[in-house]
Each structure stands twice: as structure tokens, then as C-alpha cells.
ZABA-760798 format. One record per residue (C-alpha): residue in three letters; chain; x negated, z, y. Coordinates in Angstrom, 2 decimals, padded with zeros to 5 digits, m for minus. Layout:
<rs>
["ALA" "A" [X Z Y]] ...
</rs>
This chain:
<rs>
["MET" "A" [026.07 m044.29 m021.66]] ["ALA" "A" [028.85 m041.74 m020.93]] ["LYS" "A" [028.23 m039.31 m018.10]] ["LYS" "A" [027.12 m035.91 m019.21]] ["LYS" "A" [029.53 m033.06 m018.63]] ["ILE" "A" [028.08 m030.22 m016.65]] ["VAL" "A" [029.95 m026.91 m016.31]] ["ILE" "A" [028.82 m024.06 m014.13]] ["LEU" "A" [030.23 m020.45 m014.79]] ["GLY" "A" [030.27 m018.45 m011.65]] ["ALA" "A" [030.38 m019.35 m008.00]] ["GLY" "A" [027.85 m016.78 m006.74]] ["LEU" "A" [024.59 m017.90 m005.06]] ["ALA" "A" [022.93 m019.09 m008.23]] ["GLY" "A" [025.89 m021.18 m009.53]] ["LEU" "A" [026.63 m022.62 m006.03]] ["SER" "A" [022.92 m023.44 m005.48]] ["ALA" "A" [022.82 m025.21 m008.85]] ["ALA" "A" [025.89 m027.19 m008.03]] ["TRP" "A" [024.70 m028.06 m004.55]] ["HIS" "A" [021.34 m029.45 m005.96]] ["LEU" "A" [023.06 m031.37 m008.74]] ["GLN" "A" [025.48 m032.87 m006.29]] ["LYS" "A" [022.69 m033.96 m004.01]] ["LYS" "A" [021.51 m036.13 m006.91]] ["CYS" "A" [025.06 m037.66 m007.25]] ["ILE" "A" [026.01 m035.48 m010.23]] ["GLU" "A" [029.25 m033.57 m009.80]] ["PRO" "A" [029.47 m030.48 m011.89]] ["ARG" "A" [032.59 m028.36 m012.28]] ["VAL" "A" [032.26 m024.79 m011.12]] ["PHE" "A" [034.63 m022.13 m012.50]] ["GLU" "A" [034.87 m018.68 m010.81]] ["ALA" "A" [036.57 m015.68 m012.29]] ["GLU" "A" [037.66 m014.22 m009.02]] ["SER" "A" [039.91 m015.61 m006.35]] ["GLU" "A" [037.06 m016.44 m004.03]] ["VAL" "A" [033.46 m017.63 m004.20]] ["GLY" "A" [030.49 m015.55 m003.53]] ["GLY" "A" [030.07 m013.22 m006.42]] ["LEU" "A" [028.50 m009.99 m005.09]] ["CYS" "A" [027.84 m011.79 m001.80]] ["ARG" "A" [031.45 m011.41 m000.74]] ["SER" "A" [032.63 m009.76 002.46]] ["LYS" "A" [036.06 m008.34 003.55]] ["THR" "A" [037.33 m007.26 006.96]] ["ILE" "A" [039.35 m004.01 007.25]] ["ASN" "A" [040.65 m002.58 010.56]] ["GLY" "A" [038.16 m004.69 012.50]] ["PHE" "A" [035.17 m003.77 010.24]] ["THR" "A" [033.55 m006.43 008.15]] ["PHE" "A" [032.01 m004.88 004.96]] ["ASP" "A" [029.79 m006.70 002.37]] ["CYS" "A" [030.04 m005.79 m001.34]] ["ASP" "A" [027.11 m003.43 m000.99]] ["GLY" "A" [024.16 m004.14 001.34]] ["HIS" "A" [022.65 m007.57 001.42]] ["ILE" "A" [019.94 m009.02 003.61]] ["LEU" "A" [017.98 m012.40 003.54]] ["HIS" "A" [014.19 m012.46 003.46]] ["PHE" "A" [012.15 m015.52 002.86]] ["LYS" "A" [008.69 m016.19 001.19]] ["ARG" "A" [009.17 m019.85 001.57]] ["GLU" "A" [009.71 m021.94 004.63]] ["ASP" "A" [011.67 m024.61 002.86]] ["THR" "A" [014.21 m022.07 001.61]] ["PHE" "A" [014.60 m020.65 005.18]] ["ASN" "A" [015.07 m024.24 006.54]] ["PHE" "A" [017.69 m024.90 003.83]] ["ILE" "A" [019.76 m021.71 004.55]] ["ASN" "A" [019.37 m022.04 008.30]] ["SER" "A" [020.60 m025.50 008.10]] ["LEU" "A" [023.51 m024.62 005.86]] ["LEU" "A" [024.52 m021.94 008.28]] ["SER" "A" [024.14 m024.23 011.29]] ["GLY" "A" [021.78 m021.68 012.89]] ["ASN" "A" [024.05 m018.75 012.33]] ["LEU" "A" [021.04 m016.47 011.42]] ["LEU" "A" [019.74 m013.49 013.35]] ["GLY" "A" [016.12 m012.29 012.70]] ["HIS" "A" [015.39 m008.53 012.52]] ["LYS" "A" [012.28 m006.39 012.49]] ["ARG" "A" [013.10 m003.93 009.78]] ["SER" "A" [013.86 m000.29 010.78]] ["ALA" "A" [013.88 001.54 007.51]] ["TRP" "A" [013.47 005.26 006.95]] ["ILE" "A" [013.07 007.94 004.34]] ["TYR" "A" [014.78 011.41 004.44]] ["SER" "A" [012.12 013.84 003.15]] ["HIS" "A" [011.70 017.53 003.70]] ["GLN" "A" [014.68 017.74 006.00]] ["ARG" "A" [013.37 015.06 008.44]] ["TYR" "A" [013.25 011.32 008.68]] ["ILE" "A" [009.95 009.50 008.33]] ["ARG" "A" [009.37 005.71 008.47]] ["TYR" "A" [009.32 003.59 005.34]] ["PRO" "A" [007.22 003.19 003.27]] ["PHE" "A" [006.49 006.91 002.45]] ["GLN" "A" [002.94 006.16 001.31]] ["ALA" "A" [001.93 004.91 004.69]] ["ASN" "A" [003.83 007.27 006.89]] ["LEU" "A" [003.08 010.89 006.10]] ["TYR" "A" [002.99 011.93 009.81]] ["GLY" "A" [005.50 014.54 010.52]] ["LEU" "A" [005.82 015.96 007.01]] ["PRO" "A" [004.94 019.70 006.37]] ["HIS" "A" [001.15 020.11 006.43]] ["PRO" "A" [000.88 021.29 002.76]] ["VAL" "A" [002.76 018.22 001.71]] ["VAL" "A" [000.53 015.90 003.86]] ["LYS" "A" [m002.62 017.49 002.36]] ["GLU" "A" [m001.44 017.11 m001.21]] ["CYS" "A" [m000.47 013.46 m000.72]] ["LEU" "A" [m003.64 012.46 001.15]] ["LEU" "A" [m005.98 014.12 m001.26]] ["GLY" "A" [m004.04 012.68 m004.26]] ["TYR" "A" [m004.43 009.21 m002.63]] ["ILE" "A" [m008.20 009.64 m002.10]] ["HIS" "A" [m008.76 010.60 m005.72]] ["LYS" "A" [m006.18 008.20 m007.33]] ["ASN" "A" [m008.76 005.85 m008.76]] ["GLY" "A" [m009.89 008.30 m011.32]] ["LEU" "A" [m006.52 007.89 m013.07]] ["LEU" "A" [m007.19 004.82 m015.16]] ["VAL" "A" [m005.23 003.64 m018.15]] ["ARG" "A" [m005.35 000.54 m020.28]] ["LYS" "A" [m003.48 m002.25 m018.63]] ["GLU" "A" [m001.45 m003.10 m021.89]] ["ASP" "A" [m000.23 000.48 m021.98]] ["LEU" "A" [000.67 000.65 m018.33]] ["THR" "A" [004.03 002.24 m017.48]] ["PHE" "A" [005.55 002.36 m014.10]] ["ALA" "A" [004.69 006.04 m014.00]] ["ASP" "A" [001.02 005.21 m014.60]] ["TRP" "A" [001.07 002.54 m011.90]] ["ILE" "A" [002.50 004.97 m009.45]] ["ALA" "A" [m000.21 007.50 m010.27]] ["HIS" "A" [m002.98 004.99 m010.17]] ["SER" "A" [m001.74 003.27 m007.00]] ["PHE" "A" [m000.87 006.28 m004.91]] ["GLY" "A" [m002.09 009.58 m006.55]] ["MET" "A" [m000.15 012.51 m007.81]] ["GLY" "A" [001.00 013.87 m004.40]] ["ILE" "A" [002.85 010.76 m003.31]] ["ALA" "A" [004.17 010.41 m006.90]] ["LYS" "A" [005.57 013.98 m006.71]] ["HIS" "A" [007.06 013.94 m003.22]] ["PHE" "A" [008.62 010.55 m003.28]] ["MET" "A" [007.80 007.92 m005.81]] ["VAL" "A" [008.91 009.73 m009.04]] ["PRO" "A" [012.02 011.44 m007.79]] ["TYR" "A" [013.31 008.33 m005.83]] ["ASN" "A" [012.65 005.91 m008.67]] ["THR" "A" [014.10 008.20 m011.30]] ["LYS" "A" [017.17 008.60 m009.14]] ["PHE" "A" [017.50 004.84 m008.37]] ["TRP" "A" [016.72 003.52 m011.92]] ["THR" "A" [018.54 006.48 m013.59]] ["VAL" "A" [015.60 006.76 m016.06]] ["PRO" "A" [012.23 008.19 m015.73]] ["PRO" "A" [009.30 005.82 m014.50]] ["ARG" "A" [007.50 006.56 m017.81]] ["GLU" "A" [010.20 004.62 m019.55]] ["LEU" "A" [009.79 001.53 m017.31]] ["THR" "A" [007.25 m001.26 m017.50]] ["CYS" "A" [005.74 m002.85 m014.35]] ["GLU" "A" [007.14 m006.41 m014.97]] ["TRP" "A" [009.69 m006.06 m012.08]] ["LEU" "A" [007.26 m005.04 m009.34]] ["GLY" "A" [006.19 m008.38 m007.91]] ["GLY" "A" [005.37 m007.06 m004.51]] ["PHE" "A" [008.51 m005.01 m004.08]] ["ILE" "A" [006.51 m001.88 m003.51]] ["PRO" "A" [003.70 m002.04 m000.74]] ["VAL" "A" [000.32 m000.57 m001.52]] ["PRO" "A" [m001.46 000.44 001.65]] ["SER" "A" [m005.31 000.72 002.06]] ["LEU" "A" [m006.88 004.17 002.42]] ["GLY" "A" [m007.38 003.39 006.17]] ["GLN" "A" [m003.76 002.55 006.62]] ["VAL" "A" [m002.64 005.79 004.84]] ["ILE" "A" [m004.92 007.87 007.09]] ["GLU" "A" [m003.64 005.93 010.15]] ["GLY" "A" [m000.03 006.82 009.09]] ["THR" "A" [m001.07 010.49 008.65]] ["ILE" "A" [m002.68 011.23 011.98]] ["GLU" "A" [000.01 009.61 014.11]] ["GLU" "A" [003.38 007.87 013.62]] ["SER" "A" [002.56 004.28 012.57]] ["ARG" "A" [004.44 001.29 013.73]] ["ARG" "A" [002.81 m001.03 011.14]] ["GLN" "A" [005.10 m002.90 008.98]] ["PHE" "A" [004.74 m003.15 005.20]] ["GLY" "A" [006.54 m004.89 002.40]] ["TYR" "A" [008.37 m008.00 001.52]] ["ASN" "A" [011.32 m007.34 003.84]] ["ALA" "A" [009.50 m006.21 006.94]] ["HIS" "A" [011.35 m009.03 008.67]] ["PHE" "A" [014.78 m010.08 007.41]] ["TRP" "A" [017.75 m012.23 008.43]] ["TYR" "A" [021.51 m011.77 008.56]] ["PRO" "A" [024.38 m013.98 009.83]] ["LYS" "A" [024.88 m013.49 013.61]] ["THR" "A" [028.59 m013.62 013.04]] ["GLY" "A" [030.57 m012.86 009.90]] ["GLY" "A" [029.41 m011.06 006.81]] ["ILE" "A" [026.93 m012.16 004.17]] ["ASN" "A" [029.85 m014.19 002.67]] ["GLN" "A" [028.95 m016.87 005.37]] ["LEU" "A" [026.21 m018.09 002.96]] ["PRO" "A" [028.30 m018.76 m000.15]] ["LEU" "A" [031.09 m020.13 001.97]] ["ALA" "A" [028.65 m022.57 003.58]] ["LEU" "A" [027.40 m023.63 000.18]] ["ALA" "A" [030.89 m024.01 m001.32]] ["SER" "A" [032.19 m026.03 001.65]] ["GLN" "A" [029.88 m028.91 000.44]] ["ILE" "A" [030.71 m028.75 m003.27]] ["LYS" "A" [033.56 m030.82 m004.51]] ["ASN" "A" [034.77 m029.25 m007.82]] ["ILE" "A" [035.17 m025.45 m007.54]] ["TYR" "A" [038.01 m023.78 m009.35]] ["THR" "A" [038.82 m020.04 m008.75]] ["ASN" "A" [040.68 m017.52 m010.85]] ["CYS" "A" [039.17 m018.99 m013.98]] ["ARG" "A" [037.99 m016.17 m016.16]] ["VAL" "A" [036.16 m017.15 m019.31]] ["SER" "A" [037.56 m015.93 m022.54]] ["LYS" "A" [035.46 m017.80 m025.05]] ["ILE" "A" [032.46 m020.11 m025.39]] ["ASP" "A" [032.49 m022.32 m028.54]] ["LEU" "A" [028.93 m023.59 m029.12]] ["ASN" "A" [029.99 m025.84 m031.99]] ["LYS" "A" [032.66 m027.65 m029.94]] ["LYS" "A" [030.75 m027.22 m026.71]] ["GLU" "A" [033.80 m025.92 m025.11]] ["VAL" "A" [034.70 m023.14 m022.68]] ["SER" "A" [038.14 m021.44 m022.85]] ["PHE" "A" [039.75 m019.51 m019.95]] ["ASP" "A" [042.31 m016.72 m019.97]] ["SER" "A" [044.81 m019.21 m018.57]] ["GLY" "A" [044.56 m021.12 m021.83]] ["ALA" "A" [042.79 m024.09 m020.25]] ["GLN" "A" [039.66 m025.46 m021.90]] ["GLU" "A" [036.56 m027.34 m020.59]] ["LYS" "A" [034.13 m029.47 m022.55]] ["PHE" "A" [030.45 m029.48 m021.61]] ["ASP" "A" [027.18 m031.06 m022.45]] ["PHE" "A" [025.22 m028.65 m020.42]] ["LEU" "A" [026.36 m025.16 m019.36]] ["ILE" "A" [024.95 m023.22 m016.48]] ["SER" "A" [026.05 m019.57 m016.78]] ["THR" "A" [025.62 m016.79 m014.20]] ["ILE" "A" [027.66 m014.42 m016.36]] ["PRO" "A" [025.66 m011.15 m016.97]] ["LEU" "A" [023.85 m011.35 m020.26]] ["PRO" "A" [025.35 m008.31 m021.85]] ["GLU" "A" [028.83 m009.98 m021.53]] ["MET" "A" [027.76 m013.01 m023.66]] ["PRO" "A" [028.16 m011.57 m027.19]] ["GLY" "A" [031.82 m011.01 m026.38]] ["LEU" "A" [032.32 m014.63 m025.30]] ["ILE" "A" [030.22 m016.60 m027.82]] ["LYS" "A" [032.06 m016.72 m031.06]] ["GLY" "A" [030.10 m016.71 m034.32]] ["MET" "A" [026.85 m015.52 m032.79]] ["PRO" "A" [024.48 m014.63 m035.61]] ["THR" "A" [024.03 m010.78 m036.14]] ["GLY" "A" [020.31 m010.99 m035.39]] ["LYS" "A" [021.02 m012.54 m031.99]] ["ARG" "A" [023.76 m010.11 m031.27]] ["LEU" "A" [021.58 m007.19 m031.91]] ["LEU" "A" [019.13 m008.46 m029.21]] ["PHE" "A" [021.76 m008.10 m026.53]] ["LYS" "A" [022.25 m004.40 m027.47]] ["GLN" "A" [018.64 m003.83 m026.37]] ["LEU" "A" [019.49 m004.72 m022.74]] ["ARG" "A" [019.90 m001.74 m020.29]] ["TRP" "A" [020.92 m001.59 m016.69]] ["ASN" "A" [021.98 000.78 m014.05]] ["SER" "A" [025.26 000.45 m012.06]] ["VAL" "A" [025.91 000.97 m008.44]] ["PHE" "A" [028.76 002.80 m006.83]] ["ASN" "A" [029.16 001.46 m003.22]] ["LEU" "A" [031.19 003.25 m000.48]] ["ASN" "A" [031.61 001.39 002.90]] ["LEU" "A" [032.90 003.36 005.82]] ["GLY" "A" [034.00 002.42 009.39]] ["ILE" "A" [033.66 005.49 011.69]] ["GLU" "A" [035.24 006.17 015.08]] ["LYS" "A" [031.92 007.06 016.73]] ["LYS" "A" [028.97 005.37 018.33]] ["ASP" "A" [025.61 005.30 016.48]] ["TYR" "A" [022.73 005.95 018.87]] ["PHE" "A" [020.04 005.01 016.45]] ["SER" "A" [018.82 001.49 015.55]] ["ARG" "A" [018.19 002.25 011.86]] ["HIS" "A" [018.95 m000.50 009.29]] ["TRP" "A" [018.88 001.71 006.27]] ["ALA" "A" [017.41 004.98 004.83]] ["TYR" "A" [016.32 006.13 001.46]] ["PHE" "A" [017.20 009.50 m000.11]] ["PRO" "A" [015.02 010.79 m003.05]] ["GLN" "A" [016.63 014.25 m003.32]] ["LYS" "A" [018.29 014.99 m006.68]] ["SER" "A" [020.77 017.15 m004.64]] ["LEU" "A" [022.21 014.21 m002.88]] ["SER" "A" [024.58 011.85 m004.62]] ["PHE" "A" [023.39 008.57 m003.10]] ["PHE" "A" [019.91 006.83 m002.99]] ["ARG" "A" [020.44 004.64 000.14]] ["VAL" "A" [022.57 004.51 003.24]] ["GLY" "A" [022.62 001.34 005.41]] ["PHE" "A" [024.28 000.50 008.79]] ["PHE" "A" [026.07 m002.86 008.96]] ["HIS" "A" [026.66 m002.66 012.65]] ["ASN" "A" [022.79 m002.81 013.17]] ["PHE" "A" [022.67 m006.08 011.21]] ["SER" "A" [025.15 m007.72 013.46]] ["SER" "A" [027.34 m006.43 016.28]] ["SER" "A" [030.16 m008.65 014.88]] ["LEU" "A" [030.51 m006.37 011.87]] ["ALA" "A" [032.17 m003.46 013.65]] ["PRO" "A" [034.29 m002.86 016.77]] ["ALA" "A" [032.43 m001.87 019.94]] ["GLU" "A" [031.32 001.80 019.99]] ["LYS" "A" [031.91 002.23 016.20]] ["THR" "A" [029.72 002.87 013.28]] ["SER" "A" [029.79 000.99 010.04]] ["MET" "A" [027.76 002.18 007.05]] ["TYR" "A" [027.30 001.40 003.36]] ["VAL" "A" [026.38 004.08 000.76]] ["GLU" "A" [024.95 003.47 m002.63]] ["ALA" "A" [024.85 005.83 m005.63]] ["SER" "A" [023.38 004.64 m008.94]] ["TYR" "A" [024.53 005.66 m012.45]] ["SER" "A" [024.26 004.51 m016.07]] ["LYS" "A" [024.77 005.65 m019.60]] ["ASP" "A" [021.70 007.80 m019.13]] ["LYS" "A" [023.03 009.35 m015.86]] ["PRO" "A" [026.67 009.05 m015.42]] ["ILE" "A" [028.70 010.06 m012.38]] ["ASP" "A" [031.91 011.91 m011.93]] ["LYS" "A" [034.06 009.04 m010.54]] ["LYS" "A" [037.05 011.34 m009.95]] ["ASN" "A" [034.94 013.24 m007.34]] ["ILE" "A" [032.31 010.86 m006.13]] ["LEU" "A" [034.06 009.89 m002.96]] ["SER" "A" [034.46 013.49 m001.77]] ["ARG" "A" [030.88 014.29 m002.92]] ["ILE" "A" [029.39 011.36 m000.98]] ["GLN" "A" [031.26 012.45 002.20]] ["ASP" "A" [030.20 016.08 001.77]] ["ASP" "A" [026.60 014.92 001.34]] ["LEU" "A" [026.72 012.68 004.39]] ["ILE" "A" [027.91 015.72 006.39]] ["LYS" "A" [025.10 017.91 004.88]] ["ILE" "A" [022.47 015.57 006.25]] ["GLY" "A" [024.17 014.89 009.51]] ["LEU" "A" [025.28 011.26 009.14]] ["LEU" "A" [028.84 012.43 009.32]] ["SER" "A" [030.63 015.45 010.88]] ["LYS" "A" [033.83 017.06 009.83]] ["GLN" "A" [035.36 015.94 013.10]] ["ASP" "A" [034.48 012.31 012.62]] ["LYS" "A" [037.49 009.94 012.11]] ["ILE" "A" [037.07 007.45 009.21]] ["CYS" "A" [039.09 004.38 010.23]] ["ALA" "A" [038.13 002.06 007.38]] ["GLN" "A" [037.05 002.58 003.86]] ["ASP" "A" [036.18 000.16 001.11]] ["VAL" "A" [034.80 000.94 m002.53]] ["ASN" "A" [032.96 m001.40 m004.85]] ["ASP" "A" [032.07 m000.20 m008.24]] ["ILE" "A" [029.31 m002.65 m009.42]] ["LYS" "A" [028.93 m002.44 m013.22]] ["TYR" "A" [025.70 m004.53 m013.29]] ["GLY" "A" [023.31 m003.23 m010.68]] ["TYR" "A" [019.66 m003.75 m011.78]] ["PRO" "A" [018.29 m004.67 m015.17]] ["ILE" "A" [016.25 m001.80 m016.57]] ["TYR" "A" [012.69 m003.06 m017.55]] ["ASP" "A" [011.96 m000.84 m020.57]] ["LYS" "A" [009.64 m001.57 m023.57]] ["ASN" "A" [012.25 m003.76 m025.24]] ["TYR" "A" [013.07 m005.81 m022.14]] ["ARG" "A" [010.60 m008.69 m022.30]] ["GLN" "A" [010.95 m009.73 m025.93]] ["ALA" "A" [014.73 m009.22 m025.93]] ["ARG" "A" [015.26 m011.31 m022.85]] ["LYS" "A" [012.85 m014.04 m024.10]] ["SER" "A" [014.60 m014.34 m027.44]] ["ILE" "A" [018.10 m014.35 m025.86]] ["LEU" "A" [017.28 m017.06 m023.29]] ["GLU" "A" [015.73 m019.24 m026.01]] ["TYR" "A" [018.78 m018.93 m028.12]] ["LEU" "A" [021.03 m019.94 m025.16]] ["SER" "A" [018.75 m022.82 m024.27]] ["GLN" "A" [018.79 m024.14 m027.76]] ["ASN" "A" [022.61 m024.45 m027.26]] ["ASN" "A" [022.28 m026.19 m023.86]] ["ILE" "A" [023.08 m023.11 m021.89]] ["PHE" "A" [020.92 m022.33 m018.88]] ["SER" "A" [021.48 m018.70 m017.91]] ["VAL" "A" [020.49 m018.14 m014.32]] ["GLY" "A" [020.69 m015.78 m011.31]] ["ARG" "A" [020.08 m012.11 m011.27]] ["TYR" "A" [022.38 m011.19 m014.03]] ["GLY" "A" [022.31 m014.50 m015.95]] ["SER" "A" [018.58 m014.54 m016.13]] ["TRP" "A" [018.51 m010.75 m016.21]] ["ARG" "A" [015.79 m010.17 m013.50]] ["TYR" "A" [015.33 m008.13 m010.43]] ["LEU" "A" [015.70 m011.08 m007.87]] ["SER" "A" [016.09 m011.40 m004.13]] ["MET" "A" [018.70 m013.67 m002.65]] ["GLU" "A" [016.14 m016.25 m002.05]] ["ASP" "A" [014.98 m016.04 m005.70]] ["VAL" "A" [018.61 m016.43 m006.85]] ["ILE" "A" [018.97 m019.56 m004.76]] ["LEU" "A" [015.79 m020.94 m006.15]] ["ASP" "A" [016.78 m020.04 m009.71]] ["GLY" "A" [019.92 m022.16 m009.35]] ["LYS" "A" [017.87 m025.09 m008.01]] ["VAL" "A" [015.47 m024.79 m011.02]] ["ALA" "A" [018.49 m024.93 m013.42]] ["ALA" "A" [019.68 m028.15 m011.67]] ["SER" "A" [016.12 m029.68 m012.10]] ["CYS" "A" [016.00 m028.83 m015.76]] ["ILE" "A" [019.38 m030.56 m016.37]] ["LEU" "A" [018.45 m033.63 m014.22]] ["GLU" "A" [015.50 m034.00 m016.56]] ["ASN" "A" [017.85 m034.40 m019.51]] ["VAL" "A" [020.69 m036.54 m018.15]] 
</rs>
């Protein structure tokens, strides 16, 4: 029997993971990457001594076997951190998560949030009708909803929580007990909550050390190969260069909304499904600054509508190798979408003005390195059409021997660990059929 031809589109974490796990079973797929280097959004670059990732990336693990796999790949080049995350609220910083750290907020705000939390169980709705806004109110009460949850999530997702379902939650938002809320109200709490309370990052080098380590063990990777067409009848992928590649099985990490433009002859009904997909985008500004940072914060959230960004993180606190000594290195994230566009001509100056407004920059600070990443696909938006459209799309692709994986290929809100596991699952599915 002739060997099955397996093609992988995209050398980000999902594609590389799939290739690694196939190769482990003595099957050698061919991996094609559109960019000039592997990594996808997990790429890094060095500018004037500062190493910047393409936006902020951290590793956190639910599974010991995944940690052991990554730690082995990186030959122990991992540094563990106890998270130091903050929220800028009412002109002051409080610890993350907001709902368990009300201490230090103005007394009327604390009272409104605490009483709302105590009475939250009266806000019941039928589970099948539950929106994210309902979940917020039922889980935290109207005070916490008003002062953080609704404004922050509206800003982040770019659509109101009432338009979102709860399918994406999966433990991403911690829900403290009443006792823990009270504890964080009467004094500053040091209790850690949430899926990323402890996280990992390379000791040396940026987050690209992970895809580079994976890629170093994979035989057939081809860069600068941008897909121009996928012919399902011929089972053939065409590239901008004019080259073509036959396949029996195709693993794709290409964002789902791009597929109708690549798959020729797609039925109209299927094409319409893709039009139901929505997403936000992320504008990422990385800065290297000529000053020392005296705080140990890893990142902070900004729910204010008046500020252009929703989160600011500090690379140099992930690893001292990411910035020269006595320098500060930060990443800034602003979200936008068709529902909430941004003025790209002025966004850089607006971000810097807002950083000055809240004291993270001063007019005297010298910026000695700058990097911009405009990320078209940030997070899939889980609205009322999401589940059925995604299900039907993935079924259509699967019927044509296409396994669509990763955050954007499978169109899910996934952690880096989840993405690696998704590639592994795709490899297992193919191994069952070869």
C-alpha cells in the first residue's frame, strides 16, 4: 500500500505539535509555513538589545505530561513565576482578580460590589438562555459587573457581554467564595486565583524558543510558502510560488475565515457559514524604555473606556534576558473589530499619551526600541451563531480529509498548552486512518 501523503499548513505551535507527534510514529509530514520563520504568533524578535514577543505569551499547564514534554524540549530552559497581575481601577492599582480584591477601592464602590455579591443568587435565568452578561450578574452581582466585569469585557471582546455565550469560559474567570470576597475586602489579599496563578516562561530567549525547539526535531519544514488555493477534488494545495503539493490528509492551522478564499468551488451554503464567524483583532505595541522598573508586576488590566488599551505587560519581569540591565520592556494590547474600529493613523500616539496619563511613561522617558504587531485574528467571538456555524464548518472540512486545528484553525479560545494538545489530537486522528 502506498504511503499516505500528509501535509500541514502552518508552522505555529499546533502545526509543529502535529508534525512532531506524527514523526514520532515514523510518519514524516511536510509542513508549509507562509512566513520566513516558524512560530506563528509565538515568534520573537530582538531590537536594540530588547527581545519582544509578538504580543504577550506565557505558558501554564493543567497537565503534568504536557509540562514534562515542553520542559524536555527546552532542555530545562523554563522559569516558573508566581503571577503578579493587577487591575487599574478608580485611579489606583488593585490585585487581580477584581472580584476577590476590593480592598483599597473607594468605600461606596466596595459597598456596592460586596452587597451585590451577597445578593447575587437572586439573579437566576434559565441555563439555555444564559448569556455572558447573565453569568456575570449571577456569579458576581451587579456591583462587580458595573465596576469591572462589564466594562472590561466589553472593551476586550469589542461587543457587549449580552451578545456573548458562555461556551468559552472553561475556568478562564475565577469565581471566589463569599468568604474569599470578604477576606479580600477587609485587607489586601495574597491569595492566588485562576488558571494562570503560576506560569512559566523561557529563562533565556523569547517565547519563540518553544517553536524553535519543536521545529529543530522536524525534518520537512518549508518556509515562505503561502497557500493560494486548496483543490478538494484533486486533493492538492497550490502556493503563491506556483508550486503544488498533493495530500491524502491535510492539517490546517489557517484561520477559518480565510478558508472560503482558498477552497475553490465551495458550495454556497457552506460559504455562508463562514460569514457567521466573528472575531476581535489585537493591536500590539512593544516598547523598550531607558529607565528601571521598580515594580515586579507581570501585567495589568485596564477596563476604562477612556484608555486605548486593555492590558499592559512587562517582558523584563518574565525574564531578565529580555531587556538590557536597568531598562524596562513592555507590551501594550488594544482590541478592535468591525464593531469597534480603531484609528490606526493615530493609535501609536494615543497609546503613548495614555501610558503617560496613568504614569507608566513620562514625557522625559527615552524610548529606545519599538515594535508593532497588528494581529488580525485575536479571539473568536462566541455569539449565538458560533456553535452551529463552527460545528458545520469543521464537519465539512473533515469530510474532505481536512483537520483544522489550533486556536484559529479550530476557532476556539485556547491556551498554548491547549494548542499543543490540539496538534497531538490531530496527529492521533490521522494515525487511526493510515
